[in-house]
TORGU-13154 format. One record per residue (C-alpha): residue number from 1; residue in one letter; x, y, z. Coordinates in steps of 0.02 Angstrom, whole numbers, plus 32768, in hexadecimal, padded with zeros to 4 digits. Layout:
N
(NUM,'A',(X,Y,Z)),
...
This chain:
290
(1,'X',(29C0,64B2,85AE)),
(2,'X',(2A08,640E,8601)),
(3,'X',(2AA2,6429,867A)),
(4,'X',(2B46,6403,8637)),
(5,'X',(2BE7,63AC,8678)),
(6,'X',(2C45,644B,86B5)),
(7,'X',(2CE3,640A,8714)),
(8,'X',(2D4B,63A4,869E)),
(9,'X',(2DD9,63B3,871F)),
(10,'X',(2E0B,6426,87B2)),
(11,'X',(2E61,649A,8738)),
(12,'X',(2DE1,6496,86AA)),
(13,'X',(2D33,64E6,8697)),
(14,'X',(2CD0,64C4,85F9)),
(15,'X',(2C53,6547,85C0)),
(16,'X',(2BD6,6535,853A)),
(17,'X',(2B7D,65BB,84D9)),
(18,'X',(2ACE,65C8,8521)),
(19,'X',(2A3F,6597,84A5)),
(20,'X',(2992,6598,84DB)),
(21,'X',(291B,654D,8458)),
(22,'X',(285B,6569,845B)),
(23,'X',(27F1,64D4,847A)),
(24,'X',(27C6,644F,84F3)),
(25,'X',(2859,6425,856A)),
(26,'X',(2806,63A2,85DC)),
(27,'X',(279A,632F,857A)),
(28,'X',(2782,62CC,8614)),
(29,'X',(272A,6352,8670)),
(30,'X',(26CC,6397,85D9)),
(31,'X',(261C,6365,861F)),
(32,'X',(2632,63BD,86CC)),
(33,'X',(25E1,646B,86E1)),
(34,'X',(2654,64F8,86CE)),
(35,'X',(266C,65B0,86ED)),
(36,'X',(26B5,6637,8682)),
(37,'X',(275F,668B,86B1)),
(38,'X',(27A3,6714,8649)),
(39,'X',(2867,673C,864F)),
(40,'X',(287E,67EE,8614)),
(41,'X',(2914,686A,85F9)),
(42,'X',(2933,6919,85BC)),
(43,'X',(29C2,6979,857F)),
(44,'X',(29B2,6A35,8597)),
(45,'X',(2A04,6AE1,8578)),
(46,'X',(2A36,6AF1,862A)),
(47,'X',(2A0B,6AC8,86DF)),
(48,'X',(297D,6B38,870E)),
(49,'X',(28CB,6B09,86CE)),
(50,'X',(2896,6BBE,86E0)),
(51,'X',(2912,6BFF,8666)),
(52,'X',(294C,6B6B,85FF)),
(53,'X',(28F1,6AF3,858C)),
(54,'X',(28E7,6A43,8553)),
(55,'X',(2940,6A1C,84B6)),
(56,'X',(292E,6957,84B2)),
(57,'X',(28AA,68F0,8506)),
(58,'X',(28B4,6833,8507)),
(59,'X',(2832,67BD,8556)),
(60,'X',(281B,6703,8554)),
(61,'X',(278B,669C,8598)),
(62,'X',(27A3,65F0,85E5)),
(63,'X',(2731,6579,8636)),
(64,'X',(274C,6527,86DE)),
(65,'X',(26FF,64A5,8756)),
(66,'X',(26BF,64B6,8806)),
(67,'X',(276A,6474,883A)),
(68,'X',(27C3,6501,87D0)),
(69,'X',(2807,6491,874C)),
(70,'X',(280B,64E2,869C)),
(71,'X',(27B6,6473,861E)),
(72,'X',(27A9,64E9,8587)),
(73,'X',(27FE,6586,8541)),
(74,'X',(27A7,65FA,84CF)),
(75,'X',(2801,665D,8444)),
(76,'X',(285E,6704,8471)),
(77,'X',(281B,67A9,844C)),
(78,'X',(2897,6837,8437)),
(79,'X',(2871,68EC,8405)),
(80,'X',(28E9,6981,83F3)),
(81,'X',(28B2,6A36,8402)),
(82,'X',(28F4,6ADC,83C4)),
(83,'X',(2909,6B47,8465)),
(84,'X',(2901,6BE8,83FB)),
(85,'X',(29B2,6C1F,842B)),
(86,'X',(2A59,6BE3,8401)),
(87,'X',(2AA3,6B5D,8474)),
(88,'X',(2B26,6B76,84E6)),
(89,'X',(2BC9,6B26,84A1)),
(90,'X',(2BD8,6ACA,854D)),
(91,'X',(2B2C,6A7E,852C)),
(92,'X',(2B5C,6A44,847E)),
(93,'X',(2BF9,69EE,84C1)),
(94,'X',(2B97,6999,8547)),
(95,'X',(2AFF,6961,84E7)),
(96,'X',(2B54,6963,8436)),
(97,'X',(2ABC,69BB,83F6)),
(98,'X',(2AD5,6A4E,838B)),
(99,'X',(2A62,6AE2,834D)),
(100,'X',(2A54,6A8B,82A1)),
(101,'X',(2A16,69EB,82FD)),
(102,'X',(298E,6A4B,8353)),
(103,'X',(295F,6AC0,82BA)),
(104,'X',(289D,6AA8,8290)),
(105,'X',(288C,6A21,831B)),
(106,'X',(27FF,6A1D,8395)),
(107,'X',(27BF,699F,8413)),
(108,'X',(2715,694C,83E8)),
(109,'X',(26B6,698E,847F)),
(110,'X',(2617,6921,8461)),
(111,'X',(267A,6880,844E)),
(112,'X',(26F2,68A5,84E4)),
(113,'X',(265A,68D8,8556)),
(114,'X',(2600,6832,8525)),
(115,'X',(2697,67C9,854F)),
(116,'X',(26AD,6820,85FA)),
(117,'X',(25F3,6804,8623)),
(118,'X',(25FF,6750,85F5)),
(119,'X',(2684,6729,8674)),
(120,'X',(2664,66F2,8731)),
(121,'X',(2714,6737,8764)),
(122,'X',(2797,67A2,870A)),
(123,'X',(2847,6778,872F)),
(124,'X',(28E1,67EE,8717)),
(125,'X',(2994,67E3,8752)),
(126,'X',(2987,688F,87AD)),
(127,'X',(28CA,68B1,87B0)),
(128,'X',(28ED,6952,880C)),
(129,'X',(2931,6995,876C)),
(130,'X',(28CB,693B,86E2)),
(131,'X',(2822,6958,8730)),
(132,'X',(282C,6A0C,873D)),
(133,'X',(285C,6A1C,8688)),
(134,'X',(27D6,69AD,864D)),
(135,'X',(274A,69FC,86B0)),
(136,'X',(2781,6AAA,867D)),
(137,'X',(277B,6A78,85C5)),
(138,'X',(26E5,6A14,85D0)),
(139,'X',(267F,6A61,865C)),
(140,'X',(25EA,69E9,864D)),
(141,'X',(2655,695D,8682)),
(142,'X',(265E,6984,873D)),
(143,'X',(262E,6917,87D4)),
(144,'X',(266E,687D,8786)),
(145,'X',(26CF,67F8,87EE)),
(146,'X',(278E,6808,87DA)),
(147,'X',(2824,67A4,881C)),
(148,'X',(28D8,67CF,881C)),
(149,'X',(2955,6740,87FB)),
(150,'X',(29E5,67B5,8837)),
(151,'X',(29A9,67CA,88EA)),
(152,'X',(2926,6747,890C)),
(153,'X',(298E,66A6,88F4)),
(154,'X',(2A18,6675,8967)),
(155,'X',(2A9A,664F,88E7)),
(156,'X',(2B24,6631,896E)),
(157,'X',(2AC2,659E,89B6)),
(158,'X',(2AB5,6553,890D)),
(159,'X',(2B6F,6549,88F8)),
(160,'X',(2B91,65E8,8897)),
(161,'X',(2C21,6667,88B7)),
(162,'X',(2BE4,66E2,893F)),
(163,'X',(2C53,676B,88F7)),
(164,'X',(2BD1,679E,8878)),
(165,'X',(2B24,6781,8830)),
(166,'X',(2B3B,67D1,8782)),
(167,'X',(2AD6,6765,8708)),
(168,'X',(2B6C,6739,8698)),
(169,'X',(2BCC,66FA,8726)),
(170,'X',(2B44,668E,876C)),
(171,'X',(2B2D,6642,86C7)),
(172,'X',(2BE1,661C,86AC)),
(173,'X',(2BE5,65C9,874A)),
(174,'X',(2B54,6555,8712)),
(175,'X',(2BB8,652B,8671)),
(176,'X',(2B7C,65A6,85F5)),
(177,'X',(2BB1,6648,859B)),
(178,'X',(2B47,66C2,8537)),
(179,'X',(2B49,676C,84E9)),
(180,'X',(2B37,67E2,857D)),
(181,'X',(2AE1,688E,8577)),
(182,'X',(2A6C,6852,84F0)),
(183,'X',(29BE,6848,852E)),
(184,'X',(2985,67AC,84DB)),
(185,'X',(2A24,6753,851F)),
(186,'X',(2A08,678C,85CA)),
(187,'X',(2953,6745,85C3)),
(188,'X',(2993,669D,8588)),
(189,'X',(2A14,66A6,8618)),
(190,'X',(2994,66BF,869B)),
(191,'X',(292B,662E,8659)),
(192,'X',(29BF,65BB,865E)),
(193,'X',(29E9,65E3,8714)),
(194,'X',(293D,65C8,8742)),
(195,'X',(2954,650D,871B)),
(196,'X',(29E1,6503,8798)),
(197,'X',(29B6,647D,8817)),
(198,'X',(29FE,6477,88CD)),
(199,'X',(29C6,63EC,8948)),
(200,'X',(2933,63CE,88D7)),
(201,'X',(28ED,6474,88CC)),
(202,'X',(2900,64E0,882B)),
(203,'X',(293E,6595,8833)),
(204,'X',(2894,65C2,87E8)),
(205,'X',(283A,6576,887C)),
(206,'X',(28A9,65CD,8901)),
(207,'X',(288C,6679,8899)),
(208,'X',(27CC,6661,889A)),
(209,'X',(27C7,662F,8952)),
(210,'X',(2830,66CC,8986)),
(211,'X',(27DA,6749,8910)),
(212,'X',(272E,6718,8948)),
(213,'X',(2745,6736,89FF)),
(214,'X',(2706,67D5,8A45)),
(215,'X',(2796,684E,8A87)),
(216,'X',(2792,68FA,8ADE)),
(217,'X',(27CD,69A3,8A9A)),
(218,'X',(280A,69FA,8B3E)),
(219,'X',(282C,6AB2,8B36)),
(220,'X',(2883,6B03,8BC4)),
(221,'X',(2828,6BA4,8BBA)),
(222,'X',(285B,6C32,8C22)),
(223,'X',(28F9,6BE1,8C4C)),
(224,'X',(297F,6C66,8C89)),
(225,'X',(2A1C,6C89,8C26)),
(226,'X',(2A85,6C42,8CB3)),
(227,'X',(2A4D,6B91,8C9F)),
(228,'X',(2A68,6B7E,8BDC)),
(229,'X',(2B04,6B11,8BFD)),
(230,'X',(2A9C,6A9E,8C67)),
(231,'X',(2A21,6A91,8BD3)),
(232,'X',(2AA5,6A73,8B50)),
(233,'X',(2AED,69E7,8BB4)),
(234,'X',(2A45,699B,8BC8)),
(235,'X',(2A38,699C,8B06)),
(236,'X',(29C0,6A2B,8AFF)),
(237,'X',(29D2,6A92,8A5A)),
(238,'X',(29B8,6B4F,8A43)),
(239,'X',(292D,6B82,89CB)),
(240,'X',(2952,6C2B,8987)),
(241,'X',(28A1,6C41,8942)),
(242,'X',(2849,6C21,89E7)),
(243,'X',(28D3,6C5D,8A54)),
(244,'X',(28C9,6BBE,8ABF)),
(245,'X',(2933,6B2A,8AF7)),
(246,'X',(28D2,6A85,8AC9)),
(247,'X',(28F4,69C5,8AB4)),
(248,'X',(288C,692A,8A8D)),
(249,'X',(287D,68AA,8B17)),
(250,'X',(283E,67F3,8B0E)),
(251,'X',(279D,67CF,8B65)),
(252,'X',(27F4,6761,8BE3)),
(253,'X',(286B,67F4,8C0B)),
(254,'X',(27F2,687B,8C25)),
(255,'X',(27D9,686F,8CE5)),
(256,'X',(2893,6872,8CF7)),
(257,'X',(28A9,690C,8C85)),
(258,'X',(281A,6966,8CE6)),
(259,'X',(287A,6944,8D8E)),
(260,'X',(2921,6983,8D40)),
(261,'X',(28D0,6A23,8CFC)),
(262,'X',(2880,6A4A,8DA6)),
(263,'X',(2926,6A37,8DFB)),
(264,'X',(299D,6A83,8D7B)),
(265,'X',(293B,6B01,8D1E)),
(266,'X',(289B,6B33,8D7A)),
(267,'X',(28DB,6B30,8E39)),
(268,'X',(28CB,6BDE,8E8C)),
(269,'X',(2989,6BFA,8E81)),
(270,'X',(2984,6BE4,8DBF)),
(271,'X',(2921,6C7E,8DA3)),
(272,'X',(28B4,6C33,8D1F)),
(273,'X',(2831,6CAD,8CDD)),
(274,'X',(27AC,6C22,8CDD)),
(275,'X',(2783,6B99,8D53)),
(276,'X',(2789,6B0A,8CDB)),
(277,'X',(27B8,6AC6,8C37)),
(278,'X',(2749,6AB6,8B9E)),
(279,'X',(2729,6A00,8B6F)),
(280,'X',(26D4,69BD,8AD6)),
(281,'X',(26B5,690C,8A97)),
(282,'X',(270B,68EE,89EB)),
(283,'X',(26D1,6859,8973)),
(284,'X',(2724,6829,88D6)),
(285,'X',(269D,6891,8879)),
(286,'X',(26EF,6926,88C0)),
(287,'X',(27A4,68FF,88E5)),
(288,'X',(2822,694B,8871)),
(289,'X',(27A3,69C4,8834)),
(290,'X',(27D5,6A84,8822)),
């Protein structure tokens, strides 16, 4: 878990295979009170949680201090599950899982639920994907606090390449490599990245601070078709189920967003069918849920 000497010269980058052993990693902080974090990852038969299924589920708990320093790492838990249909060859190529690997396999629901309930926060690298699959497979596990290491950490300000936030690329820039597209390896990669320190602040601390903030889900209900390009430029996304443009807005930007909507979407000349947007507060207990 310790950092490595990455730059041997300007022309050489050393990568080491990631190995995250279970046990106490900060004996000097062993007596401090801690909270429980849970790194999680899923491999699935496709991208749509309404039509596709989990075929591999990995979880690993860790303990962290009030300053978000990881002190202890639990053993990993990994389950595979037969989806009941043959795997698409593209999924086998991506995950290296075959129908034979999944034959007779099933997630231990009771154990998985107990682990999820034991965590103060659940972390995934693309929580918008993982959370929907987990909650659909384990419907009693809703309303938990989730955080996303993909979107809720400013990796660029930490010195990482701004061209991408793919988990394997972030890890490589930190001096490690691992077996990508395997749920257990992805979980270990997330835990390792949480230990990255920039200006005395761990990535985990930045993630927890950002994830715990209340944001606002703004829906441009009744917006006229003619203003769709304005909404797209403003980073609103079209929801085909609700037939509405929406985006998530930080608390400190909400007033500015309301003013923009009044001037650009709900002004009389914009021909909106309603007079105002729909605005709802979002906490990390709801964010990324289906």
